[in-house]
C-alpha positions as CSV (number, residue, x, y, z in Angstrom):
1,K,3.0,-14.6,-7.8
2,D,5.6,-16.0,-10.1
3,E,5.8,-19.6,-11.6
4,S,7.2,-21.0,-8.3
5,E,4.4,-19.7,-6.2
6,T,6.6,-17.0,-4.9
7,I,4.7,-13.9,-4.1
8,I,6.6,-10.7,-5.2
9,H,5.6,-7.3,-4.1
10,T,7.7,-4.2,-4.5
11,L,7.3,-1.1,-2.3
12,N,9.0,2.2,-2.9
13,L,10.7,3.7,0.1
14,T,8.5,6.7,-0.1
15,E,5.4,4.7,0.7
16,K,3.7,5.4,4.0
17,T,4.4,3.4,7.0
18,N,0.8,2.2,7.4
19,E,0.9,0.7,3.8
20,V,4.1,-1.1,4.7
21,M,2.3,-2.4,7.9
22,E,-0.6,-3.7,5.9
23,L,1.7,-5.5,3.5
24,I,3.5,-7.0,6.6
25,R,0.2,-8.1,8.1
26,W,-0.8,-9.7,4.9
27,I,2.6,-11.6,4.7
28,W,2.1,-12.7,8.3
29,S,-1.4,-13.9,7.6
30,Q,0.0,-16.1,4.8
31,H,2.7,-17.5,7.1
32,D,2.5,-21.3,7.8
33,N,5.7,-21.8,9.9
34,S,7.3,-23.7,7.0
35,A,7.6,-20.7,4.7
36,T,10.5,-18.3,4.6
37,V,9.9,-14.6,3.9
38,L,12.6,-12.5,2.6
39,M,12.3,-8.7,2.6
40,F,15.0,-6.6,0.9
41,C,15.6,-3.1,2.3
42,A,18.2,-0.6,0.9
43,T,19.6,0.5,4.3
44,K,20.4,-0.8,7.8
45,A,18.0,1.7,9.3
46,R,15.2,0.5,6.9
47,C,16.0,-3.2,7.8
48,E,15.7,-2.3,11.5
49,Q,12.5,-0.5,10.9
50,M,11.0,-3.6,9.0
51,V,12.0,-5.8,11.9
52,R,10.3,-3.5,14.4
53,M,7.2,-3.4,12.3
54,L,7.2,-7.2,11.8
55,W,7.7,-7.7,15.5
56,S,4.6,-5.5,16.3
57,V,2.5,-7.6,13.8
58,M,3.7,-10.9,15.4
59,V,2.8,-9.5,18.8
60,E,-0.7,-8.5,17.5
61,S,-1.2,-11.9,16.0
62,H,0.3,-13.8,19.0
63,S,-3.0,-15.7,19.8
64,H,-3.6,-17.0,16.3
65,P,-3.2,-20.8,16.4
66,S,-1.3,-21.1,13.2
67,L,1.4,-18.6,14.2
68,A,3.4,-20.9,16.6
69,P,6.5,-19.5,18.2
70,L,9.9,-20.9,17.6
71,T,10.4,-24.5,18.8
72,V,12.4,-25.1,21.9
73,Q,15.2,-26.6,19.7
74,Q,15.3,-23.5,17.4
75,Q,15.4,-21.3,20.5
76,Q,18.3,-23.3,21.9
77,E,20.2,-23.2,18.6
78,I,19.8,-19.5,18.3
79,E,20.9,-18.9,21.8
80,A,23.9,-21.2,21.5
81,R,25.0,-19.4,18.3
82,I,24.7,-16.0,20.0
83,Q,26.7,-17.2,22.9
84,Q,29.3,-18.7,20.5
85,F,29.4,-15.4,18.7
86,N,29.9,-13.4,21.8
87,Q,32.7,-15.6,23.0
88,Q,34.6,-15.6,19.7
89,S,34.1,-11.9,18.8
90,I,35.9,-8.9,20.1
91,L,32.5,-7.0,20.2
92,P,29.4,-8.6,21.5
93,L,26.4,-9.0,19.1
94,D,24.4,-5.8,18.7
95,P,21.5,-6.0,21.3
96,F,18.8,-5.2,18.7
97,Y,20.3,-7.8,16.3
98,A,20.4,-10.4,19.1
99,F,16.8,-9.5,20.0
100,S,15.6,-10.0,16.4
101,L,17.4,-13.3,16.1
102,R,15.9,-14.6,19.3
103,H,12.4,-14.0,17.8
104,G,13.2,-15.7,14.5
105,L,13.8,-12.4,12.6
106,C,17.0,-11.8,10.7
107,I,18.5,-8.7,9.3
108,H,21.1,-8.9,6.5
109,H,22.6,-5.8,5.1
110,A,25.9,-4.3,3.9
111,G,26.6,-2.8,7.3
112,L,26.9,-6.1,9.0
113,L,30.4,-7.4,10.1
114,E,31.4,-10.6,8.2
115,T,30.9,-12.5,11.4
116,E,27.3,-11.1,11.9
117,R,26.6,-11.9,8.2
118,S,27.9,-15.5,8.7
119,L,25.6,-15.9,11.8
120,A,22.5,-14.7,10.0
121,E,23.3,-17.0,7.0
122,L,23.9,-20.0,9.3
123,L,20.6,-19.5,11.3
124,F,18.8,-19.0,8.0
125,R,20.1,-22.2,6.5
126,S,19.2,-24.1,9.6
127,G,15.5,-22.8,9.6
128,C,15.8,-20.8,12.8
129,V,15.1,-17.4,11.2
């Protein structure tokens, strides 16, 4: 932890998947629906792998009372923003990216289009992801 009560943990990309899963489980166990968790990954593939891992932990923990799903209002805002994106963009939002957003998970990496990056930042600022 640093002075602001921020928990900092660094993993090397060479560490085993089950060690990363344990870290994700620990992070999720600390989650209180008012906290934001930001994980940095070096590549798009690693970002997507982290989302898949986090999603599996969320599914495992689904019955835990402190792990409430997104509110109806958050779900509606995410869906409206995805629909708006698809209407205004030449290409629809990547299905995996849309899936992650609909579950409150966001990927932000250099491989995103500027419009995808803007969508991620907008939903992050509004507290939906």
